[in-house]
C-alpha positions as CSV (number, residue, x, y, z in Angstrom):
1,M,0.0,0.0,0.0
2,K,1.5,3.4,-1.0
3,V,1.3,5.9,1.8
4,S,2.4,9.6,1.8
5,I,4.3,10.5,4.9
6,T,3.9,14.2,4.4
7,G,0.1,13.6,4.0
8,F,0.0,11.9,7.3
9,L,1.9,14.7,9.0
10,I,-0.8,17.1,7.8
11,I,-3.5,14.8,8.9
12,G,-1.8,14.8,12.3
13,L,-2.3,18.5,12.6
14,L,-6.0,18.2,11.9
15,L,-6.4,15.6,14.6
16,F,-6.0,18.4,17.2
17,S,-9.7,19.1,16.8
18,C,-10.8,15.5,17.5
19,S,-12.5,14.8,20.8
20,N,-12.2,11.0,21.0
21,K,-9.1,9.8,22.9
22,V,-6.8,7.8,20.7
23,P,-5.6,4.6,22.3
24,K,-1.9,3.9,22.7
25,P,-0.7,1.5,19.9
26,D,1.0,-1.7,21.0
27,N,3.9,-0.9,18.7
28,L,4.1,2.9,19.5
29,I,7.1,4.6,18.0
30,S,9.1,6.3,20.8
31,E,9.1,10.1,20.9
32,G,12.8,10.2,20.2
33,K,12.5,8.0,17.2
34,M,9.5,10.0,15.9
35,V,11.7,13.2,16.1
36,D,14.3,11.4,14.0
37,I,11.7,10.2,11.4
38,I,10.1,13.7,11.0
39,Y,13.5,15.3,10.8
40,D,14.5,12.9,8.0
41,V,11.2,13.6,6.2
42,S,11.9,17.3,6.4
43,I,15.4,17.0,5.0
44,L,14.3,14.8,2.2
45,A,11.4,17.1,1.3
46,A,13.7,20.1,1.3
47,A,16.2,18.3,-0.9
48,K,13.5,17.2,-3.3
49,G,12.3,20.8,-3.5
50,V,15.8,22.0,-4.4
51,N,16.7,19.2,-6.9
52,K,13.8,17.0,-7.7
53,K,15.3,15.6,-10.9
54,L,18.6,14.6,-9.2
55,I,16.7,12.6,-6.6
56,E,14.5,11.0,-9.2
57,D,17.5,10.1,-11.3
58,K,19.1,8.3,-8.4
59,G,15.9,6.3,-7.9
60,I,15.3,7.5,-4.3
61,L,11.8,7.1,-3.1
62,P,11.4,9.2,0.0
63,E,8.6,7.1,1.8
64,T,10.4,3.8,1.0
65,F,13.7,5.2,2.2
66,I,12.2,6.5,5.5
67,Y,10.4,3.2,6.3
68,S,13.5,1.2,5.5
69,K,15.9,3.4,7.5
70,H,13.8,3.4,10.6
71,N,12.5,-0.2,10.3
72,I,8.9,0.8,10.4
73,D,5.9,0.4,8.2
74,S,3.2,2.9,7.2
75,L,0.5,1.5,9.5
76,Q,2.8,1.7,12.5
77,F,3.8,5.3,11.6
78,V,0.3,6.6,11.2
79,A,-1.0,4.9,14.4
80,S,1.9,6.5,16.3
81,L,1.4,9.8,14.7
82,N,-2.3,9.8,15.5
83,Y,-1.6,8.9,19.1
84,Y,0.9,11.8,19.5
85,A,-1.4,14.3,17.6
86,D,-4.1,13.5,20.1
87,D,-2.1,15.4,22.7
88,P,-1.4,18.9,21.3
89,E,1.2,19.7,24.0
90,L,3.2,16.5,23.4
91,Y,2.8,16.8,19.6
92,N,4.1,20.4,19.6
93,S,7.1,19.3,21.8
94,I,8.0,16.8,19.2
95,Y,7.9,19.4,16.5
96,T,9.9,21.8,18.6
97,R,12.6,19.1,18.9
98,V,12.5,18.6,15.2
99,E,12.8,22.3,14.5
100,N,15.7,22.6,16.9
101,K,17.5,19.7,15.2
102,I,17.0,21.3,11.8
103,L,18.3,24.6,13.1
104,A,21.3,23.0,14.6
105,K,22.1,21.3,11.3
106,Q,21.7,24.6,9.4
107,E,24.1,26.2,11.9
108,S,26.7,23.5,11.5
109,I,26.8,23.9,7.7
110,G,25.7,27.5,7.3
111,G,29.0,29.2,7.9
112,A,30.8,27.6,5.0
113,T,27.9,28.0,2.6
114,E,27.2,31.6,3.4
115,K,30.9,32.5,3.0
116,K,30.5,31.5,-0.6
117,E,27.2,33.4,-1.0
118,N,28.2,36.6,0.8
119,T,31.3,38.4,-0.3
120,T,30.9,41.9,1.3
121,K,32.6,42.9,4.5
122,D,29.3,43.5,6.2
123,D,28.0,40.1,5.3
124,Q,31.1,38.4,6.7
125,I,30.6,40.3,10.0
126,A,27.0,39.1,10.1
127,N,28.1,35.5,9.6
128,R,30.4,35.7,12.6
129,S,27.9,37.0,15.1
130,R,24.2,35.9,15.3
131,T,21.7,35.8,18.1
132,L,18.6,33.7,18.0
133,L,15.6,35.8,18.8
134,N,12.4,34.9,20.6
135,N,9.1,36.9,20.6
136,K,10.3,39.2,23.3
137,N,13.7,40.0,21.8
138,L,12.1,40.7,18.4
139,S,9.4,42.8,20.0
140,D,12.2,45.0,21.5
141,L,13.6,45.6,18.0
142,S,10.1,46.4,16.7
143,D,9.4,49.5,18.8
144,G,7.8,47.4,21.5
145,Y,5.0,45.9,19.3
146,S,3.9,42.4,20.2
147,V,5.5,39.9,17.8
148,N,4.9,36.2,17.0
149,I,7.4,34.0,15.4
150,I,5.6,31.1,13.7
151,G,7.3,28.1,12.0
152,T,10.5,30.0,11.6
153,S,13.7,30.9,13.4
154,V,14.8,34.5,13.6
155,E,18.4,35.6,14.1
156,K,19.8,39.0,14.7
157,T,22.9,39.7,12.8
158,D,25.5,42.4,13.1
159,L,24.7,43.5,9.5
160,K,23.2,46.9,8.9
161,F,21.5,48.1,5.7
162,K,20.5,51.7,5.2
163,G,21.3,52.1,8.9
164,K,18.7,49.5,9.9
165,D,19.2,46.2,11.8
166,V,19.1,43.1,9.6
167,I,17.6,39.9,10.8
168,K,17.7,36.4,9.2
169,V,14.3,34.6,8.9
170,T,14.5,30.9,8.2
171,R,11.7,28.4,7.6
172,N,12.2,25.4,9.9
173,S,9.0,23.4,9.2
174,I,7.6,21.8,6.0
175,V,4.2,20.9,7.5
176,R,3.1,24.2,9.0
177,A,2.7,27.9,8.0
178,A,5.9,29.9,8.5
179,Y,6.1,33.6,9.0
180,V,6.7,36.5,11.4
181,V,3.9,38.8,12.5
182,I,4.0,42.2,14.1
183,N,0.7,42.8,15.9
184,D,-1.4,45.9,16.5
185,V,0.6,48.4,14.4
186,E,-1.2,51.7,14.7
187,I,-2.3,53.5,11.5
188,D,-4.8,56.1,10.4
189,A,-8.1,54.6,9.4
190,Q,-9.4,55.5,5.9
191,K,-5.9,56.8,4.9
192,D,-3.3,55.2,2.7
193,I,-0.6,53.2,4.4
194,E,2.5,51.8,2.9
195,I,4.8,49.1,4.3
196,S,8.4,49.1,3.2
197,V,11.0,46.5,3.9
198,F,14.5,45.8,2.5
199,V,15.1,42.2,1.5
200,K,18.4,40.5,0.5
201,K,18.2,37.7,-2.0
202,T,20.0,34.5,-1.0
203,Q,20.9,31.4,-2.9
204,N,18.0,29.2,-1.5
205,V,15.1,31.7,-1.6
206,S,13.1,32.5,-4.6
207,A,10.5,34.9,-3.2
208,F,9.4,37.1,-0.3
209,G,5.8,37.4,1.1
210,L,4.4,40.5,2.7
211,R,0.9,41.0,4.2
212,I,-1.1,43.7,5.9
213,S,-4.1,42.2,7.7
214,D,-6.9,42.7,10.2
215,V,-9.4,40.2,11.4
216,Y,-9.6,37.3,8.9
217,P,-10.3,37.4,5.9
218,N,-9.5,41.2,5.6
219,R,-6.0,41.6,4.2
220,V,-3.8,42.5,1.3
221,D,-1.0,40.2,0.2
222,A,2.0,40.5,-2.2
223,I,4.7,38.1,-3.4
224,F,8.0,39.5,-4.6
225,D,10.1,37.5,-7.0
226,L,13.7,38.0,-5.8
227,T,15.2,36.0,-8.6
228,Q,13.8,38.2,-11.3
229,G,13.4,41.4,-9.2
230,Q,9.8,41.6,-10.1
231,L,6.4,41.7,-8.4
232,K,4.6,38.3,-8.9
233,G,1.3,39.8,-7.8
234,I,-0.9,41.5,-5.2
235,K,-4.3,40.5,-3.9
236,S,-6.7,42.1,-1.5
237,T,-9.5,40.5,0.5
238,G,-12.4,42.0,2.5
239,Y,-12.4,45.7,3.2
240,F,-8.7,46.2,2.3
241,E,-8.3,48.3,-0.9
242,N,-5.6,47.1,-3.4
243,G,-3.3,50.1,-3.4
244,G,-0.5,48.4,-5.2
245,A,3.0,46.9,-4.6
246,T,6.5,47.5,-6.0
247,I,10.0,46.0,-5.9
248,E,13.1,48.0,-6.7
249,Q,16.7,46.8,-6.6
250,V,18.7,49.2,-4.4
251,D,22.1,47.4,-4.0
252,K,23.7,44.2,-5.0
253,D,21.2,41.4,-4.0
254,W,19.1,44.0,-2.0
255,F,15.6,45.0,-2.9
256,E,13.1,47.4,-1.4
257,C,9.7,45.8,-1.3
258,K,6.6,47.9,-0.7
259,I,2.9,47.3,-0.4
260,K,0.2,50.0,-0.1
261,T,-3.4,49.8,0.9
262,K,-6.3,51.7,2.6
263,T,-8.4,50.1,5.3
264,K,-11.2,51.0,7.8
265,T,-9.3,49.9,10.9
266,D,-6.8,51.9,13.0
267,K,-4.6,48.9,13.8
268,V,-3.2,46.2,11.5
269,K,-0.9,43.2,11.6
270,I,2.3,43.1,9.4
271,I,3.2,39.6,8.3
272,F,6.3,38.6,6.3
273,G,8.7,35.8,5.5
274,P,10.5,33.8,2.8
275,T,8.2,31.8,0.4
276,D,8.2,30.0,-2.9
277,I,7.5,31.7,-6.2
278,D,4.9,29.1,-7.1
279,K,2.7,29.8,-4.0
280,P,-0.7,31.4,-4.4
281,I,-0.5,35.0,-3.4
282,E,-3.0,34.8,-0.6
283,G,-1.3,31.6,0.8
284,W,2.4,32.5,0.5
285,E,3.0,31.6,4.1
286,G,1.7,28.0,3.8
287,K,3.7,24.8,4.2
288,S,6.6,24.4,1.9
289,D,9.1,21.6,0.9
290,V,11.9,24.2,0.9
291,L,13.4,25.4,4.1
292,S,14.4,28.8,2.7
293,N,15.8,31.8,4.5
294,V,16.0,35.5,3.8
295,Y,17.8,38.6,5.2
296,V,15.4,41.5,5.9
297,T,15.1,44.7,7.8
298,L,12.1,45.1,10.0
299,P,9.1,46.6,8.0
300,M,8.6,50.3,8.2
301,V,5.2,52.0,8.1
302,E,4.7,55.1,6.0
303,K,1.5,57.0,6.3
304,D,0.0,59.6,3.9
């Protein structure tokens, strides 16, 4: 029977809403082994996203490889996943361990890779000194606004661009949405507002997503193609007016991305993060097979 591991991981997230207690399977996969399995799934999915043809040419079948490596079968995997997903706190702790393991791996290989990617003196300084930020740390950098880091890791670098602090945002999950949100940003209702952010293109990111939102579904989204230096598109929903979006190259590998709108509310959320160019505009933050990253300055609000 052919079974998609990634599909089961998504099903696991949906099981949070189930009210019936899932019995403990007789052949339950241990928490530690489940962390290892999901980690391997993430790495294989990311590799497939980067070079699908190479993996196919080598005859690697991700599901078969995972089952064989960990000596499990699909029924044992889904039964164990369902059991853990029935306990949201435990399930989240497993994913936290997976994400920490991915981040540790990225850190172990990131220095050598980034030295090849980044040639400027400022970039080399940034590579030498990074601090992993939590919601509180990032809030302090965002003029005290409440901040939530979802499905990503955020690092503060020593790099400055246009006099502004630069952070590195990295997706660390392939099965959940990934973004950073700045909450309750004060604006003038019924007047134009423009959000501006400087974004640095990296080797493993194809696009950048930016959103201004209020209560769902009211929002405006834009995806910026960092490879071509073009706007993929912009889409507004609800009472947000589509004011437009632009991208302009301002330095080597650096772009200024802007999105403009008008809304009825006096507070909005600003949401941003790396994405894939083939994502739908209104769903750019959704799950991805590519664990991409991007260097950005914190978004700035310009009011008319």
